C-alpha positions in Angstrom: 115.7 178.6 59.2 116.9 178.2 55.7 118.7 175.2 54.9 121.0 174.7 52.0 123.0 171.8 50.7 125.9 172.4 48.5 128.1 170.0 46.5 131.5 171.0 45.2 134.9 169.4 44.1 136.7 170.7 47.2 135.9 171.8 50.5 137.1 175.3 49.7 134.7 175.7 46.8 131.9 174.3 48.9 132.4 176.7 51.7 132.8 179.6 49.5 129.2 178.8 47.9 127.8 178.4 51.3 129.1 181.8 52.4 127.8 183.3 49.0 124.3 182.0 49.4 123.7 182.0 53.2 126.2 184.6 54.4 129.1 184.7 56.8 127.1 183.6 59.7 125.8 180.2 58.1 126.1 177.1 60.5 127.5 173.8 59.1 125.0 171.1 60.0 126.6 168.2 58.2 129.4 167.3 55.7 130.6 164.3 53.9 132.8 163.2 51.0 131.0 161.9 48.1 132.2 160.6 44.7 133.6 163.7 42.9 133.9 165.7 45.7 132.3 166.9 49.0 128.7 167.9 50.2 128.1 170.4 52.8 124.7 171.2 54.5 124.5 174.5 56.1 121.8 176.8 57.6 121.0 180.3 58.4 118.6 181.7 60.9 117.5 180.6 64.4 115.5 177.7 65.2 112.1 178.5 66.3 111.3 178.0 70.0 109.4 174.7 70.5 105.9 175.3 71.9 105.7 174.6 75.8 105.0 171.1 76.5 102.0 170.5 78.8 101.7 166.9 79.6 98.4 167.0 81.5 96.9 168.8 78.4 98.0 166.2 76.2 96.8 163.4 78.4 93.3 165.1 78.7 93.1 165.3 74.9 94.0 161.7 74.3 92.1 160.2 77.4 90.0 162.7 79.3 89.4 159.9 82.1 93.2 159.6 82.8 93.5 163.1 84.2 90.8 164.9 86.4 89.9 168.7 86.4 92.9 171.1 86.4 92.6 171.6 90.2 90.7 168.4 91.0 91.9 164.7 92.0 92.9 162.6 89.1 90.5 159.8 88.2 91.8 156.4 87.1 91.2 155.4 83.6 89.2 152.5 82.8 91.3 149.5 82.6 94.1 150.5 84.8 93.5 147.6 87.0 94.0 145.3 84.1 97.1 147.0 82.7 100.0 144.5 82.3 103.1 144.9 84.4 106.0 146.4 82.8 108.3 143.9 80.9 111.5 142.7 82.5 114.6 140.7 81.3 115.9 137.9 83.4 119.7 138.2 83.8 119.9 134.5 82.6 118.1 135.7 79.3 120.7 138.5 79.0 123.5 136.3 79.4 122.2 133.8 76.8 121.7 136.7 74.2 125.3 137.9 74.9 126.6 134.3 74.2 124.3 134.0 71.0 126.1 137.2 69.8 129.6 135.9 70.3 130.6 136.8 74.0 132.4 133.9 75.5 130.2 132.2 78.1 132.6 132.5 81.1 132.7 136.3 80.5 128.9 136.6 79.8 128.1 135.0 83.1 130.7 137.4 84.9 129.0 140.3 83.3 125.6 138.9 84.2 126.7 138.4 87.9 128.0 142.1 88.1 124.5 143.2 86.7 122.5 141.1 89.2 124.6 142.5 91.9 123.7 146.2 90.9 120.1 145.7 89.7 118.7 142.2 90.9 118.0 139.1 88.7 115.4 141.1 86.6 116.3 144.1 84.6 113.9 146.4 82.6 114.6 146.1 78.8 115.1 149.9 78.9 117.6 149.9 81.5 119.5 146.8 80.6 121.8 148.2 77.9 123.0 151.3 79.7 123.3 149.3 83.0 125.4 146.5 81.1 127.4 149.4 79.3 128.1 150.8 82.8 129.6 147.5 84.0 131.8 147.3 80.8 133.0 150.8 81.1 133.9 150.3 84.6 135.9 147.3 83.4 137.5 148.4 80.1 137.3 152.3 80.5 135.4 155.0 78.8 136.1 155.5 75.1 138.5 158.5 74.7 138.2 160.4 71.3 141.2 162.2 69.8 141.6 165.8 71.5 143.8 168.7 70.4 145.9 168.3 73.3 148.8 170.3 71.8 149.7 172.2 68.5 150.2 170.2 66.7 148.7 167.1 68.0 150.3 164.2 66.3 148.4 160.9 65.7 149.9 157.8 64.3 147.6 155.4 62.8 149.0 151.9 62.5 147.7 148.2 62.0 148.0 145.1 59.8 147.8 145.4 56.1 144.3 146.0 54.7 143.0 146.9 58.2 141.6 150.2 57.1 144.4 152.7 58.1 144.1 155.0 55.3 140.3 155.2 55.5 140.7 155.9 59.2 142.9 158.7 58.6 140.6 160.2 55.8 137.6 159.9 58.2 139.4 161.8 61.1 140.8 164.4 58.8 137.4 164.9 57.5 135.7 165.3 61.0 138.3 167.5 62.4 138.6 169.9 59.3 134.9 169.9 58.2 133.1 169.6 61.6 135.6 171.2 64.2 137.0 173.7 61.8 140.6 172.5 62.8 143.7 172.9 60.6 144.7 169.3 59.6 148.0 168.1 57.9 148.3 164.5 56.4 151.6 162.6 56.3 152.0 159.4 54.1 154.6 157.2 55.5 153.5 154.1 53.8 155.7 153.5 50.9 155.1 149.8 51.0 151.4 149.2 49.8 150.8 149.9 46.1 148.2 152.7 45.8 148.6 153.9 49.3 150.0 157.5 48.2 147.2 157.8 45.5 144.4 156.9 48.0 145.5 159.5 50.4 146.1 162.1 47.7 142.5 161.6 46.5 141.2 162.3 49.9 143.5 165.1 50.3 142.5 166.7 47.2 138.7 166.6 48.0 139.2 167.9 51.6 141.8 170.6 50.4 144.3 169.6 53.0 148.3 169.6 52.7 149.7 166.0 52.1 153.4 165.2 52.7 155.1 162.0 51.8 157.9 160.4 53.8 159.6 157.2 52.7 162.8 157.9 54.8 163.8 159.2 58.1 165.2 162.4 56.6 161.9 162.9 54.6 159.9 162.3 57.7 161.6 165.0 59.7 161.1 167.4 56.9 157.6 166.3 56.3 156.8 166.8 60.3 158.5 170.4 60.0 156.4 171.4 57.3 153.1 169.8 58.8 153.7 171.2 62.3 151.8 174.3 61.8 148.6 172.7 61.9 146.5 171.9 64.7 146.4 168.1 64.1 149.0 165.8 61.9 147.6 162.5 60.9 150.3 159.9 60.1 149.4 156.9 57.8 151.9 154.0 58.4 152.9 151.1 56.4 150.9 147.9 57.2 152.9 145.5 59.3 152.7 141.7 59.3 152.3 141.0 63.1 154.5 137.9 62.5 157.2 140.0 60.7 159.7 141.1 63.3 161.5 143.4 60.8 158.3 145.2 60.0 157.5 145.8 63.4 161.0 147.1 64.4 160.7 149.5 61.3 157.4 150.7 62.6 158.7 151.1 66.0 161.5 153.2 64.8 158.7 155.4 63.0 156.8 155.8 66.3 160.0 156.6 68.2 160.8 159.2 65.6 157.5 160.9 65.7 156.8 160.7 69.5 153.0 160.9 68.7 150.4 162.0 71.3 148.4 159.0 70.3 148.8 155.9 68.4 145.7 154.3 67.0 145.5 150.6 66.1 143.3 149.6 63.5 141.7 145.9 63.9 138.9 144.6 61.5 136.0 143.4 63.8 135.8 140.4 61.8 139.1 139.2 63.3 139.0 136.2 65.8 139.5 137.2 69.5 142.8 135.3 69.8 144.3 136.8 66.6 143.2 140.3 67.5 144.7 139.9 71.1 148.0 138.4 69.6 148.0 141.5 67.0 147.5 143.9 69.9 150.5 142.3 71.9 152.9 142.5 68.9 152.0 146.1 68.1 152.3 147.2 71.9 156.0 148.2 71.6 154.8 151.1 69.4 153.1 152.6 72.5 149.6 151.9 71.2 147.0 154.1 73.0 143.7 153.0 71.6 142.1 150.5 69.6 140.0 151.2 66.6 137.7 148.3 65.4 137.1 148.6 61.5 134.6 146.9 59.3 132.1 146.6 62.3 129.1 146.5 59.7 130.6 143.2 58.3 131.1 141.5 61.8 128.3 138.9 62.2 129.2 138.3 66.0 130.0 141.7 67.4 130.3 140.5 70.9 133.6 139.5 70.1 134.7 143.1 70.8 133.5 142.3 74.5 135.8 139.4 74.6 138.8 141.4 73.2 138.4 144.2 75.7 138.7 141.5 78.4 141.9 140.3 77.1 143.9 143.4 76.3 144.6 146.6 78.5 144.0 149.1 75.7 140.8 151.0 75.4 138.5 151.5 72.3 138.4 155.1 71.1 136.7 154.9 67.6 134.9 152.4 65.4 134.3 152.2 61.9 130.8 151.5 61.0 131.0 151.4 57.2 132.9 152.7 54.3 131.5 156.3 54.1 133.8 159.4 54.9 133.4 160.8 57.4 129.9 159.8 58.7 130.8 156.2 59.4 133.2 156.8 61.9 132.0 157.3 65.5 133.5 157.4 69.0 133.1 153.8 70.3 129.9 153.1 72.3 129.5 150.5 75.0 125.8 151.1 75.1 125.2 150.6 71.3 127.4 147.5 71.3 125.2 146.0 74.1 121.9 147.0 72.4 123.2 145.0 69.2 124.1 142.1 71.5 120.9 142.2 73.4 118.8 141.5 70.3 117.0 138.3 70.2 118.2 137.1 66.9 121.1 137.9 64.5 121.0 141.2 62.7 118.9 141.2 59.8 120.8 141.0 56.3 121.3 144.2 54.5 118.5 145.2 51.8 119.5 144.5 48.4 121.1 147.6 46.8 119.6 149.2 43.9 121.7 149.7 40.6 122.3 153.3 41.3 123.5 152.5 45.0 125.8 149.9 43.8 127.2 152.2 41.1 127.9 155.0 43.8 129.3 152.4 46.2 131.8 151.1 43.7 132.9 154.7 42.9 133.4 155.3 46.4 135.2 152.2 47.2 137.7 153.2 44.6 139.0 155.7 47.0 137.8 154.3 50.5 138.5 151.1 52.2 136.9 150.5 55.6 
């Protein structure tokens, strides 16, 4: 297999170089937006078949006493009788770790009781995350990523000011256009925030995607008419103050005009649960279908997302784990969240950035938020 990494100012130029160097059958392995353009990793050729795995042969090589002759009985290895029992986690310990990571104690104990009902009062550390994630999925629902349900599929991205709406639009656009090969159109309906149009224009230019601006109802109709030939239309909305009824009414009018298939509500994971639940209730008249926690990498107590899921009836779909486009956007994972919350201590602080990393981060942050 031949692997090639290509950097170019736009997606179209990067793909042209990939086809020129690897041929029309090249497979895209990864793509990401970087300062000054886009980076695409592609490959040509078949992956060599992995050699057949023979566990007995491997164990004989490591410990001939552990496995007998190929056709004879196995002999116990020396020291088997003294081998320590498999480690377990007491449910009470699991509850304590959840609380330490921000889960409300009453909720943590209820989750612990559900876990104990299914698996007993002691659980293997390897099983605990998936078992607890299964409990949470049963209560809050399985995360549901955006699908191309119609042509076009229209997705409205909403949220308070500064919650990461424009960056979410860019990440979704990059994932669908670069990784899934879908045609994507962008609509900027945010005429309120200074710089919103310029930020989205920068992303659209790098990704080589059409961008339409709509400050009025008439402009919105025209923009949607032009954007409607795409597989996916992503609409960036003005940030709305949850306490400003006029802002929310205007946003509701936008949603009613669009009749979107999905309405994604961005909420910073650093927001307290009471404030976050209040924000969800204020935005509900828009027809919110999914919550997208943003700035998850900045949250010290990520168990707060479990608290939020218990208070609102809207499921998570994605979460934003950092500023990079598009790789820091992922489908929400209960198991990953639980693994974070079952750590014995708080997450370690990030390693200090080098001068080059800091410079690169500043350049990217000039275009991207969280």
